[in-house]
N, C-alpha and C positions, 0 to 999 in steps of 0.2 A: 100423382102417385097413387098406386093401388096396393091394398093389403089383401093377401090371400089367407083365409082361415080354413084349416083342414082338421076335422074331428068327426069321428063316426057317430057321435051323440049330438043330436040337434040342439038339446038344451045347452050343452057346452058352447056351441056356436053362438047361441043367443047371448050367453054371458059375455063371450069375447066381444061381440058386436056392441053390447051395452057399455062395456068398459071403454071401447074404442070411441064411442060418441063423445065422451068427455075428455078424450085424449088427443085426437087428431081429426081434422075434417076430411081426411082422405076416404074415398069409397072402399067398401069391403066386398070381397067376393068369397062366398062360403061354399064348401063342398063337404058332404059327409062321406063320399067315396074317394079315397086317396088316388086311385087309378084315374078317375075322372078329373081330379085336380091336376094330375100330370099331363093328361091330354090337353087341358085348358092352357097349361104353361107352354105347350108346344107352339101356340099361336098368340099368346099374351105373355108379357113380362111383368111379374109383380115387383113391387119395390120393398115389400116385407112379407115374409111367410111365417105364420104361426101354426104349428102342426103338433098334434097330440102324438105321444109315443105309443100308447096301447091302442092299436086298431087291428081289426081282423083283416086277413088276406095280405095286408102290406103294413108293417109297423112303421113307426116314425123314422127309424134309422134307415131302413130300406128306401123309404120315400125320399129322404134327404139325399141319399146316394144317387138315386135316379134323377132327382132334380138337378143336382150339380153336373150331371152328364149333359144337360141341355146348355148349349153355348151361351144363350142369353141369360141364363140363371146361374152362371158360374160364380158370381160375386154378390148375389142378392142376399141380404141378411136373413137368417132363418133362426127362429126361436122355437125350441122344442119344449112342450108342456108335458110334464111327467109326474107321477107319484113316486117314482124311484129316486132314491138318493144315492144308490150304489155307485161307487167310482167307476166300475167296469162299464155300466150303461152310459155314463157321461163320456167316458173315454171313447167308446165306440161311436157315440153321436158326434163328438168332435172330429174323429177320424173320418166320418162320413161327410162332414162339412157343416155341421151345425155351428151357429155363431154364438148363441146364448141359450139359457135355460130358464124356465119358470116351473115352480113346483106347486102342485095342487095340495090344499085349496089355495086358489090365487089370492094374493094380497093386492088390492086395488091400487094402492100407492106404488108398490113395486112394479106392477104391470104397466102403469102409465109412464113411469120413469124409464123403464127399459124400452118401451115402444118409442117414446120421444127420442131417446139416444140413438136407437137404430135407424129411425127415419132421418135424423140429422146425418148419420153416417152415410145413408143412401143418397141424400142430397149432395153430400161432398163427393161421393163416387160419380154421380151424374155430372157434377160440375167439372170434375177432372176429365171425364170422358168427352164432354163438350169441348173443353179446351184442346184435348188431343185431336178431336176431329177438326177443329178450327186450324190447328197447326198443320195437320195433314193436308187440309185444303190449301193453305198458304204455300206449303212445299210443292204441291202439285201445280199450282198456278205459276210459281217461280220456275219450276222445271219446264213447264209448257212454254214459258217465255224464252227460256234458253234454247229449247228445241226450235222454236220459231225463228230465232236469230240465226241459228245454225243453218236452217233451211234457206233463209234469205241470203246468207253469205254464199252458200253453194249455188243458188240460183243466179246470183249476180256474177260470180266467177264463171259459171257456165255461159252466161250471156256474153261476157267479155271474150271468151274463147270463140264463140260463134261469130263475132265481128271480124275475126281474122281468118277463121277456118271456112273454106269454100263449101264444106258440108252443111246441109240445111238443118234448121231447128227441128224439122220433122224426123230427121235421122236420130236426133237425140231422144225424142219422145218415143219413137218406135223401139229403139235399142233398149231404153229403160223399161218399156212395157214387156218386151221379149224377156229381159232379165228377170222381171217380176214373175212372169209366167213360168220360167224354168224353176225358180226358187219354190213357187207354189207346188209344181208337179213333183218336186223332190221332197215335199213334205216338210219344208223348213218352217220355223215359227213365223207367224204373221209379223212380229216385230222385225225379224231379219228381212223379210220381203219388203216391208215399207222402207227400211233404211237403205236397202239395196237400190230401190227405185229412185231414192233421193240422191244417193251417192254416184250411181252409174253415169249421169250426165257429165261428171267431172273426169271421165276416163281420158280425155284428150286435152286436159287443161295445160299440159306441158307444151302444146303447140304454140302457146303464147311466146315461148322462147325460140321458136323456129323462124329463121330468116324468111322474109317475104319471097325472095327469089326461089326458094325451095318449096315453101308452103303453097304458094299461088301459081306455081309452074303449071301451064295447061297440058303438058304432055307427060310422058313417063320420066321418072327420075333416073339419072345415071348412078353408077355405084357410089360415087362420093356424096352425091345429093341424098341418096338413100341412107347412107350412114348418118348424115346430118338429121334427116327426118326421124330416124330411129332414136335419136337422143331425146325425143319428146317424152318418152316413158320415164326415164330417170329424172328429167326436168320436172315433170308433173309430180313425182314423188317428193322432190325437193321443195316444190311450192307448197305442198300440203303437209309436209312432215312436221312433227313436233307438237301437234295439237292434242289437247286433253279431251276434245269432243269426239265421242264414238263415231258420229257421222263423218267427220273429216278424217278420222283414222281409217275407216273403211274406204273412203274416197282415195286416200293416199295409197292403200293397197291395190286398189283397182287401177289407178293411174300408173303405178309402177309395174304391174304384172299382167295386164290384159293382153300383152303380146308374147308372153311366155307360152311354150308349147308343152303339152303333157309328156312328150318323150324327151324333153330337155333341149330341144333344138331352137327354142325361141330366144328372145332378148327382153331386157338388157342383162339379165343375170344368169340365164341358162338354167332356171329352176325346172324341176322335174316332178311330175305326179302331184301328190298331195302336199308337196312343199310349196306349191303355188296356192295362194290364198283362195278359198272357195269362191268368194265374191268375184275375184278376177277370173277364175275359170268359167263362171257363169257368164260374165260380161263378154268374154272372148267369143263364145258361141253367138251371143246376141249381136255383137258388133260386126263380126265377119259376115253373118247372114244378111244383115241389113246393108252392109257395104256392097256385097255382091249383087244384091237386087236393086241397087240404086245407080242412077246415071252419074258418072264422074267425067271430068274433062278428058281423061285419058282412057276411058273404057265405056262400053255399053252396059246397060242393066241386064243382068242375067235373068233368065226365066226362073220361076219359083221351083220347078222340078229340078232344073239344073243346079240351083243353089242348094237344094235339099240333098241332092246326090253328092255334092261337094262336102257337105257336113258329114254325111254318112261315111264317105271315103276317108276323111281325116279323123274319124272317131278312134281314139286311142293313140294317135300320133300327135296331131296338133291340138285336138280337143279332148277334154275330160269325158270319158264314156258315159258317166252318170248324167252329166249336163246335156250331152247330145241326146240321150234316151229321153230325158225329161222334156226337152224342146220338141222332139219329134212325136211325142206321145199324144199331143193335142194339136193336130195340124189345123183344125177348124179355128182354134183360138189364135193361132199364128196368123191365119188369113184375116181374121176379124181385126186384129191389131193393125195389120198392114192397111186394111181398108179404112180404119178410123183415122190414122195419122198419115194422110197422103201429102206429098210435096205440093 
């Protein structure tokens, strides 16, 4: 603990220091210039401040007011030493943030008692602050554990879907990375970007409910089979619905709505425009682009320019314009993602 002594008279500082030697073992820092003392407080935090009222340039009340404006010194005990006993002076000092008063000439016994009491108060404040920091640390650890379990659950469900889905795990990685890129170029918060990349792999979790003869068919689907396949969006929403976890809530939105079209012609609900959750609008662009540029049993892989032209052509009809623009704004990053996550 450190005690700060501020008085424009050097003799007074020596008196304070001498009284302090018999009161507390804490080190003292002395300043005859109150402005210099404030500068010192910007990089150091005293545990007790004893300041004179009558000082040139900056009186004790102004000093206390400026001291309290420093976040680290907002609750530090402050004793003002003054020859004034007028109520108006003390009221102004209390309003500025003074904790206690000593009147000159100093009474040694009173000085020691007040300093001991205020140092005890400071120790209690520090103890409470330490407990608050410990509690905050424990809360952060518990929250991190919950988030880790959420991520593990999402990863395991995504792996379960991969076992049945003929699409490769690289598609999942590329699509999630594309989605993260779009969110970043849209200027969305880093927390949203991270959660989106964790939730995006769950977009086709509903395919767990799709019959093998439809899901694994090597050729194109007939109209009835296509209707069955399209049920995976609503099925995915049902699988993920009802969770209190924000990550699973976002995953449910994506699973339900990533086949909705911006003009309202998509499925399963026919949502239009911004009624489609933002995360789903982002994933829709990322998912379609990677599906177009990947080989499937029923189609060849499109060229990158061809797929890009398709995204441009469907801007505002199938895809959210803002998401398309964000995706196409950094083509080098798109190519880097594709090169990183190869089949």
